[in-house]
NUTOR-528958 format. One record per residue (C-alpha): residue number from 1; residue in three letters; x, y, z. Coordinates in nm, 3 decimals, decimal comma, padded with zeros to 5 digits. Layout:
N
{n:NUM res:ala X:X Y:Y Z:Z}
...
This chain:
78
{n:1 res:met X:-00,001 Y:00,000 Z:00,001}
{n:2 res:ser X:00,129 Y:00,349 Z:-00,085}
{n:3 res:glu X:00,223 Y:00,573 Z:00,202}
{n:4 res:arg X:00,211 Y:00,950 Z:00,175}
{n:5 res:val X:00,393 Y:01,158 Z:00,432}
{n:6 res:phe X:00,305 Y:01,524 Z:00,425}
{n:7 res:ser X:00,547 Y:01,645 Z:00,690}
{n:8 res:asn X:00,829 Y:01,841 Z:00,529}
{n:9 res:lys X:00,623 Y:01,829 Z:00,209}
{n:10 res:met X:00,775 Y:01,492 Z:00,120}
{n:11 res:glu X:00,578 Y:01,241 Z:-00,083}
{n:12 res:his X:00,672 Y:00,876 Z:-00,047}
{n:13 res:ser X:00,436 Y:00,703 Z:-00,288}
{n:14 res:tyr X:00,583 Y:00,563 Z:-00,604}
{n:15 res:ile X:00,423 Y:00,456 Z:-00,930}
{n:16 res:asp X:00,557 Y:00,181 Z:-01,156}
{n:17 res:val X:00,636 Y:00,331 Z:-01,498}
{n:18 res:ile X:00,760 Y:00,193 Z:-01,829}
{n:19 res:leu X:00,917 Y:00,461 Z:-02,047}
{n:20 res:lys X:00,910 Y:00,461 Z:-02,427}
{n:21 res:asp X:01,270 Y:00,342 Z:-02,430}
{n:22 res:gly X:01,153 Y:00,023 Z:-02,254}
{n:23 res:thr X:01,308 Y:00,092 Z:-01,916}
{n:24 res:tyr X:01,117 Y:00,026 Z:-01,593}
{n:25 res:his X:01,118 Y:00,279 Z:-01,308}
{n:26 res:his X:00,941 Y:00,390 Z:-00,989}
{n:27 res:phe X:00,851 Y:00,760 Z:-00,986}
{n:28 res:thr X:00,654 Y:00,993 Z:-00,762}
{n:29 res:pro X:00,323 Y:01,121 Z:-00,903}
{n:30 res:arg X:00,482 Y:01,464 Z:-00,961}
{n:31 res:val X:00,763 Y:01,318 Z:-01,173}
{n:32 res:leu X:00,512 Y:01,103 Z:-01,363}
{n:33 res:asp X:00,313 Y:01,417 Z:-01,450}
{n:34 res:val X:00,627 Y:01,581 Z:-01,592}
{n:35 res:leu X:00,717 Y:01,272 Z:-01,793}
{n:36 res:leu X:00,361 Y:01,243 Z:-01,929}
{n:37 res:glu X:00,371 Y:01,606 Z:-02,040}
{n:38 res:ser X:00,702 Y:01,541 Z:-02,219}
{n:39 res:his X:00,558 Y:01,231 Z:-02,394}
{n:40 res:arg X:00,819 Y:00,995 Z:-02,251}
{n:41 res:val X:00,583 Y:00,740 Z:-02,082}
{n:42 res:his X:00,461 Y:00,421 Z:-02,249}
{n:43 res:lys X:00,271 Y:00,268 Z:-01,952}
{n:44 res:phe X:00,216 Y:00,331 Z:-01,583}
{n:45 res:lys X:00,052 Y:00,119 Z:-01,314}
{n:46 res:arg X:-00,277 Y:00,218 Z:-01,155}
{n:47 res:ala X:-00,460 Y:00,036 Z:-00,876}
{n:48 res:ser X:-00,680 Y:-00,116 Z:-01,149}
{n:49 res:gly X:-00,384 Y:-00,229 Z:-01,362}
{n:50 res:trp X:-00,153 Y:-00,090 Z:-01,629}
{n:51 res:ala X:-00,261 Y:00,223 Z:-01,822}
{n:52 res:thr X:-00,119 Y:00,259 Z:-02,173}
{n:53 res:val X:-00,060 Y:00,615 Z:-02,292}
{n:54 res:gly X:-00,252 Y:00,683 Z:-02,612}
{n:55 res:ile X:-00,502 Y:00,404 Z:-02,544}
{n:56 res:asp X:-00,634 Y:00,450 Z:-02,191}
{n:57 res:pro X:-00,783 Y:00,781 Z:-02,070}
{n:58 res:ile X:-00,519 Y:00,987 Z:-01,890}
{n:59 res:arg X:-00,539 Y:01,327 Z:-01,722}
{n:60 res:thr X:-00,271 Y:01,559 Z:-01,856}
{n:61 res:gly X:-00,192 Y:01,928 Z:-01,845}
{n:62 res:lys X:-00,326 Y:02,170 Z:-01,590}
{n:63 res:arg X:-00,584 Y:02,025 Z:-01,355}
{n:64 res:glu X:-00,795 Y:02,337 Z:-01,337}
{n:65 res:asn X:-01,154 Y:02,367 Z:-01,453}
{n:66 res:thr X:-01,168 Y:02,680 Z:-01,668}
{n:67 res:asp X:-01,549 Y:02,658 Z:-01,713}
{n:68 res:tyr X:-01,620 Y:02,788 Z:-01,363}
{n:69 res:gln X:-01,702 Y:03,160 Z:-01,366}
{n:70 res:gly X:-01,765 Y:03,214 Z:-00,991}
{n:71 res:pro X:-01,532 Y:03,358 Z:-00,726}
{n:72 res:asp X:-01,211 Y:03,172 Z:-00,646}
{n:73 res:arg X:-01,265 Y:03,049 Z:-00,288}
{n:74 res:arg X:-00,908 Y:02,919 Z:-00,257}
{n:75 res:thr X:-00,757 Y:03,266 Z:-00,230}
{n:76 res:pro X:-00,837 Y:03,505 Z:00,055}
{n:77 res:ala X:-01,081 Y:03,783 Z:-00,025}
{n:78 res:arg X:-00,928 Y:04,132 Z:-00,027}
């Protein structure tokens, strides 16, 4: 089971990844995001099994919903 430790902003969960060059690695989710954006990942392991880039649905890019037109509640009001 993955363990996330948020003290000192350290993340200790690792994801199994196969890069396009065929090498197998363990990366943090943050590194996986960067590698996905640079199109270097062939497959990565999810809880439900292996996800293949280009075949399985994958979230990429900014994870913000730009359709919302209301006030941003995450920032303090001025």
